[in-house]
N, C-alpha and C positions, 0 to 999 in steps of 0.2 A: 979649263973645263968648259964645254959649250953651255950656253944658256938654253934652257929647255922651256918651251911654252906648252902647257898641257890644258889650258883653259878651252872649253867648248864655247865657240862664239856663234852668233846668229846673224844672218843677213836679213838686215833690215831688209834690207831692207832693202829692206830696203832692201831686201835687201834681201842688203842686206845683209841678213841676212843677211847666202850661207855657203861658204866655200871651206874646204879643209886647208888649214894653214900649218906649215911645218917651219919651225925655227931651229937652227943648228942641226943636230942629228935626230931630233924627235919630231913627230908630227902633231899638229894641233888641228882639231876638226873645227872648221868654221862652216856651220850649216845654215848660215843666214844668207848665203849668196845663191842667187837664182836669177835668171834673167831671160828676157825674150830672145828668140833667135836673132832677129834683126829689127829692133824697134824703129819705127819711122815716124811716130807721132811727135809733135812738138809741144812745148809747154806754154805757148802763147795762147791767150784767150781767143775765143771765137770772134771773128770780125762782125758777124751778123747777130742781131739780138735773137734770143730764143724765148719761146713762150714758157719754157720750163727751166727755171734757174737751177733746180736740183740736178737735172739731166746735164746741163751745161757745166756745172761744177764737177760732177762725176767724170765727164769727159776730160776736163782740164787736169784733174787729179790723176787719172789713168795715164795721160800723156806725160805728165811730170814723172810719174813712177817708172814708166818705160824708158824715158830719157835718163833717169837716175841709174837704171840698170845698164844702159848703153855705156854710160860714163864709167861705171864700176868694172865692166868687162875690160875696157881699155886700161884702167888703172891696175887691175890685178894681172893683166898680161905683161906689165912691165914693173910691177911692184912699186908704183909711184902714182900719185894723183896729178902730177904736173902735166899740163896741157890735155886733160881729159874732160874738163868741164864739170867735174864732180861737185864742186862748190856752188854751181848754179842750181843744183837740184836737191842737194843734201844739206842739212843744217842741224845744229844741236847734237843730240846723241847719235843720230844716224851718221853724220859726218865724222864725228870723233871715233866711232866704232870702226868705220871703214879705214880711217887713217891709222888706227892702232893695228889693224890686221895687215895693212900694207907694210908697216914697220916690221912686224913679225915675219912676213914674207921676205923682205929685204935682208933681215938679219940671217935668215936661213938660206939665203941664196936661191929662193924659189919664185916661180911665177905660175899663174893659172892660165891654161890654154883651153880652147874650145868654148862652148857656150852653154850656160844653164838655160833652162826653160821655165817660164813663169806662166801662171794662169790667174791673173789678178781680177778681183771683183770689189768695187767700192761698196761696202756694206753699210756705211753711215756717212751722212754729211750734215753738218750744222752750219747754216749760213747766218743764223741770228746772233752768233757770238762774234767777239772781236778778240783775237783773230778767229777767222773761220776755221773749222776743223773737219777732218775726214778720217775714216778708217778704211783700210784695204785689207781684205783677207786673200791670201795667195797660196797656191800650191807651187812650191819651188822644187825643181828637179835638177840636181847637180850631177846626174849620172855621166853626162858628156863634158863636164868641166873638170879637167884633171890638172894635177899639180906636177910640175917638172922642175928639175934643177936648172937654173938659168944658164950656167956655164957649160954643162955637159949635155943637156937635153934629155937626161934620164928621167923617167917617170918616178915620182915619189909614191910609194905604196902607202895607202891610208888604211885605217882599221876597217875590216870587213863588216863589223857590226854597226857602223855609223849609218845614220839615216841618209839616204840619197834623194828621197822625196819626202817633203814635210810641209806642214802648214806654217805660214808666217803671218803674223798680224802686224800691220804697218800703220803708223800714225803720220798724218800730214796736216799741215796748217798753213795759213797764209803768213808770209813775212812781208809786210807792206801790202802790196796788192798781188803778190805772186805766191802760188802754192809751192810748198817745199816738203820733202820727206824729212821728218824729225826723229823718228824712232822705228826700229824694227825689232820684233820679238819672235824668235823661232819657238814653235810649240813642239813638245816632245811626242809628236804623233805623226804618223804617215798620212798621205793623202792620195 
């Protein structure tokens, strides 16, 4: 009897955050996966000093978030985090969530193709804490990120009632001196 995954997951975040995942014969909606079309930002800090540390931190957090999504797109396309760089950008719950979704994809023989779109905005930054913390609010659109059977290339039909555009709240913090995505939470509302 096939293993069935029926849990709705969220992309972090990260995500995230939110792709639909199917294991065995059943589909599992993963609505936390959403990503930029082709993120090009890097996660390295700015080389020149800035007059506004808040603005610099926001830029760094957004760069890490976009790189996190870039890595997720690669991982979901092959149902594996190997050689994607995901662990450079995701940590704690965000990394664990993505890795568990990748296991579900692998068990089901599925992959995700195409690209989700994101519209992130850093809504809070706290530089006075250790570790430093930030919050991102994102509108994730998974309309063009589709699930396929890896062996046959057949598209997996997902529930029509699932959200394909949704709000995701993302938590980031510093690990050492580097910003990382640590948690993603999909909101049950469209954007």
